[in-house]
Structures are given as C-alpha cells and as structure tokens.
N, C-alpha and C positions, 0 to 999 in steps of 0.2 A: 504493500500500500504506500501511496505517496505521503510524504511528511508535510504537515501543514505549515511548518516554519521555513520551508525552502523558498528562496526568492530567485526568480529567473531574470537574467539580464542578457541582452544581446550585445555582442562585441563586434562592431562593424569596422573592419580594418581597411582603411583607404577606399571607401566606396563612393566618395562624393565627387563623381565627375560632373562637370557642368555642361549643359547643352549649348555649346558654342560652335560656330563654324570651324572647320579644320584649319590649322595654321599652315599645313603643307599640302600640296596637290596630290601627294602620294597616299595620303590617308583619307578615307571616305568620310570620316567624322564619327563621333561617338553615337550619334543618333542612328546612323546606318549600321554600325557594328552591333548595337543593341537590338535593332530589328532583326538582324541576321541570327543572333543568339536565340531570340524568341522563336523564330521559325525552325532553326536547326535543332534546338532542344525540344521542339514540339510542346511548348509550354501550354498546358490546358487549364491549370488552376492558378488564378490570380485573385487578389483581394477583390471581393465584389464591390466594395466602396470605390476602389480605384477604377475598376472597369466601368462603373456607373458614371464616373466623371470623364473618363477617356475611352469611350466605347470604340472609337475609330482609330485610336492611337494606343493600343494595348501595350506597346513597347515601353511606354512611360511607366507602367506598373512594375517594371524591373529596373528602372533607371532612378537612382537614388534622389536626384533633384526633385522628382515628382513623387516618388514612392514614400519618402520619409514622412510625409504628412499623414499617411494612413497607418503607420506603425503604432501598435498599442502596447507592445512589450517595451519595458524600459530598456534603454540601450546606452552604450558608451560609444561615441563616434570618434575614431582616430583618423585624422586626415591632415596632411600637410598643407599649410597655406600656399606653398609653392610646390605643387605636385610636378616633379620633373617629367614624369611620363606624359601627363596631359599637356604640359607646356611645350613638349617636343612635337605634339601632334597638331 
C-alpha cells in the first residue's frame, strides 16, 4: 500500500526550450522537431486540458513553453538562462 506521507515532485532537467525561429538555416526549428517527435513516437495520450486549448497544435502539449501551464504535480525546473544548445540552433 502507498504511504500517505510521500510527496511526489517532478524534476525537469533543461526542458525549457523557447518557441523561436531557428538561428541557423540548417536547423528546422524546435517547433518542427517537436512535431516530428509527436508523430514519430505516435503520441496518443496528452493532457486533455492542453489538447482542449491547442486542438490543432497538439505538439504544444509536449513543448514545455506551452505544457508547463497544465502541470499539476509540483516540480523543480532546472534550466540555464543561456542554454548553449538552443543558442546554437
């Protein structure tokens, strides 16, 4: 049986990409990458609240900039102000 005094926290490690146009022509952009992941992984279960807000843009429900507003579990977000990966793209 589950213990009543256990608290659950999410640890989100560097998940906060920002939906900006790509900085280099070789990179299609985080929006396109996220759409590809959604399709490739055949994601079928998304938060119903998020899907209700973004029914035609389901990719936003796995993109932190838009998804974080729907999280109900307490979480600790660890992200660098200057994310070198995103800054290169």
